C-alpha positions in Angstrom: -28.7 13.6 -4.1 -28.3 14.7 -0.4 -25.5 16.9 0.6 -23.4 15.4 3.3 -21.0 17.2 5.6 -17.8 15.9 7.1 -19.3 16.4 10.6 -22.2 14.1 9.6 -19.7 11.5 8.4 -17.8 11.7 11.7 -21.0 11.4 13.7 -22.2 8.5 11.5 -19.0 6.6 12.0 -18.8 7.2 15.7 -22.5 6.0 16.0 -21.8 2.8 14.1 -24.2 3.8 11.3 -22.1 2.3 8.5 -22.9 -1.2 7.5 -22.1 -3.8 4.8 -24.6 -5.3 2.4 -23.3 -8.4 0.8 -24.1 -8.9 -2.8 -23.9 -12.6 -3.7 -21.6 -13.7 -6.5 -23.2 -16.6 -8.3 -21.6 -19.0 -10.7 -23.2 -19.0 -14.2 -22.0 -22.5 -14.7 -23.6 -24.3 -11.7 -25.8 -21.5 -10.1 -23.9 -21.8 -6.7 -23.0 -18.8 -4.6 -19.2 -18.7 -4.5 -18.7 -15.4 -2.7 -19.9 -11.9 -2.2 -19.0 -8.3 -2.7 -19.1 -6.1 0.4 -21.0 -2.9 -0.4 -20.8 -0.1 2.1 -24.1 1.6 3.1 -24.9 4.3 5.7 -28.0 3.4 7.7 -29.3 6.6 9.3 -31.0 6.4 12.7 -34.4 6.7 11.1 -33.7 3.5 9.2 -33.1 5.1 5.8 -30.1 4.1 3.7 -27.6 6.5 2.2 -26.0 5.2 -1.0 -22.3 5.5 -1.5 -22.6 8.3 -4.1 -24.0 10.6 -1.4 -21.0 10.2 0.9 -18.0 8.5 -0.6 -16.9 11.4 -2.8 -16.7 13.7 0.2 -15.0 11.0 2.3 -12.3 10.6 -0.4 -12.0 14.4 -0.9 -11.5 15.0 2.9 -9.3 11.9 3.3 -11.9 10.6 5.8 -12.2 7.4 3.7 -9.2 6.0 5.6 -11.1 6.4 8.9 -14.1 4.6 7.5 -11.9 1.8 6.2 -10.2 1.4 9.5 -13.5 1.2 11.3 -15.2 -1.2 8.8 -12.3 -3.6 8.1 -12.7 -5.4 11.4 -16.4 -5.7 10.8 -15.8 -7.2 7.4 -13.3 -9.7 8.9 -15.8 -10.7 11.6 -18.5 -11.2 9.0 -16.1 -13.2 6.8 -15.2 -15.4 9.7 -18.9 -16.2 10.2 -19.3 -16.9 6.5 -16.4 -19.3 6.5 -17.9 -21.2 9.4 -21.0 -21.8 7.3 -19.1 -22.5 4.0 -15.3 -22.5 4.0 -15.2 -21.8 0.3 -16.6 -18.3 0.4 -14.7 -15.3 -0.9 -15.5 -11.6 -0.2 -14.5 -8.7 -2.3 -14.1 -5.2 -1.0 -13.4 -2.1 -3.0 -10.8 0.2 -1.3 -10.0 3.7 -2.2 -6.4 4.4 -3.1 
């Protein structure tokens, strides 16, 4: 597991390195995709991905998770808008930190 600093988190957020990966939610009854779960990932400039376990605990501990949420929520809403245009029945789930 990589150690992450608060400075790295701040730089990553200001450089728009945080992205969502959407995990499809599929009905076991009919096999149709009925929604997705938005999973936060950190794409570093070299293209590598940092998994949440490497940065979320620090973000929560330092109360920086609120800044990440504020920055990412509009992106989620834009993505959801595009999904709804394709299929108005889609639902997206997002886990938020208390």
